[in-house]
N, C-alpha and C positions, 0 to 999 in steps of 0.2 A: 657899887650893886648891879647895873647892869652889866659891863663889863663879864665880869662872874655869871650874870643867868644866860650872854651869850654864848660864852665859852662853854656853859655845861649844856647847852643846846647842839653843840656841834658835837660833844660824847652822844648827847641820848640821840642825834640822827644816826651815829652808826650803831650806839644798841638798840635801837629800832627795828634795823634793817639787817641784821647779822644774820640773821638763817633764810632771808628771799630764795637764797636757791634751792630751795628744798623744792622739790614737785608735790604740787595740789594746791593750793590753796592761794589764790590769787593774792596781789600786793597788798591791798586793802586789809585783808582779812588776814594776811601774815603775818604783817606790820603789828596787826593791833594784838596778835598774838606775842609779839616778842615785846610788844611795851612790858603788860603784866612781869614776863619771862626776868628782864632785862633790870626794871627797876626794883622787881622784888630782890632779886640778886644785892642790888648792889644798897638798897635800903638794910637790907640783911648782915652785910658785910660792914663793920664799923672802921676796921685797918683802912678798908678804902676812901669810906666817909671823911677818916682822919688823917688823910691825906698819902697814904699808902700809893704814891705814882706806879711801884714799879707792879707791886700787886696789878695793878689796875691796868697796866702794861700787859701783863699775863692775860689778862681777863680777856683784852680787844684781841691777845694774839689767838688765844684758845678761840673765840666764838662769834670773829670779826673778819676776820685777812682776806679766807676764802671769798667773801663775798662781796667781794669790792672789786672795781673795774682799774685799777692802779695806773695801767698804762693807759685808759680813754682819761681818767681825772690829772694825768701829766699832762698830756696831751693840751686838753683845754686851759690848766695854767701856764705853760709855757708859751700856748698859742701860735703865731706863724713862726715862730724861730725852730718850734719843733721840726717843721718841714725841713731844715737844713741839718739836724743833727744826722750825725752816724748813727747807725744800731747800736755799736756800744755809746756811745753818748747819752743815747735815747735809756736802758740799758741804769747808767749811774744814775740819771736823772731821774727814773723811776724810784729806783731804791731809794735816793735820796730824802724824795716828797714822802714816800710812803714812811719815812723814819720818821720826818717833820709832822706829818701826820698823824701819826698814832702816838707820837709824846705829848702832840698838843693834844689829844683828845683825849688821852690816858691823866691829865693832869686837869683837865675839865670837871672827868669821872668822877673825881676827889671829892668839886664843887656840888653835888647833887644836894639839893634843901626842899624835898617833897613839892617839887612841880608836878604838873599833873599835865596831862594830853587829850587834847581834844580832837575826834576827828573830824574834817568835813568832809560833805557824800562828795566819794567816789567817779570820777567821770570816766575811767577806761573801759574798753571794750573788752571780749575773753578775749579777741583774737589779737589785739594788742601786743605788740615788742617794743613798745617804750611806752613808761608809764611813770605818772607824776600822784605823789600822795600827798594830798594837802593835812595838815593839819596848825592848832592853835596852841600854842603854852602859855599855861596859865601857874602864874603863884600871886598868895596874897601880897597883897600892898605894891604889888609890879602890875605893869601894865600889861596885857596878851601881848605875844610875841606870834606871827605866820613864818611857820616852820614848814618847808614843800622840799620831799626825796623827788628825785630821778632816778628814775631806773629804765635799764635795758637787759632785751635777754642776750645772753652770749649765749651760741647751740640752746640747750631746753635751761639754763640756768635765766632765773634774776640777779645781774649786778647791781650796785649801787655806782653812780657815776658822779653825784652832783649834789649838794644840800642848798637849800638856798633859805636863807635867815633874813627876818623883814628886809625879803627884797633882795637880798647881797647873797651870792653866789661866794659858798666859804673855798671853791676851786678856783674861777676865774677871782678873787679878790686879787688872787698872787700875780697875776698876771703882768698888770703895771711893774712892780717892783723885781721880778723875772726880768722883761722887756730892756730897763732901765740897764740890769745887772749883765744882761749880754750885748747890749751898746757898746761897754766898757772896757770887758774881760772876755765875752764872747762866750762860748756854752761853754768852756771848760771851766772858766771862772766863776759860773753860773753854780757847776756841780760841788765845787769848793768852797763858794760859800754853803750852800746847804748842807756841807760837812761841818762847816765850821759852825753854822746856828745850831745843828742835832749835838754835836761836841760841847756847846755852852750850854743848851736845855739840859744836859745829863752835869753839867757840873753846877747849875746852881740848885739841883736835886741833893746835891752829896753833903 
């Protein structure tokens, strides 16, 4: 039960911040707008809630991908080994990590079950270029879970670069396993392991 809820939180993190690149409202106001829009879309789509991952993937690709800084997210996940990667390796790592996150979040979207989101007081300033939106996820019969969104300004657009659920970063949570893989097989080995994991996730849904 808790694993499913945490997985759904990861999906909510994408949905809640999908359009933060729009000019105008600040992170908190815009996040609240997207909360209603995205959750309404999932609630109305019986196929996604019934487990149609491919449809969930299309939803993520259409509404989400342009508004995440996957390069920064991958660098955070890879950690210090990122500095030793060539431009080609960095591109391959980013592509595979992006695919992993999209597939993971899309799977989690199918687990939505009437959770509600409560926003905590926003502490940002109008001139900030890095912001944190703090929320609490509530579900009947389960303990409330803290979820924080980390965003940065890239040019004039807000981009999401991390989500922290119950004190655990969904991005840097991969760092230990990635570091171990690099120690064993190098950067190319990590890229190959991500490719295999992505293929396995597709096969599990076939």
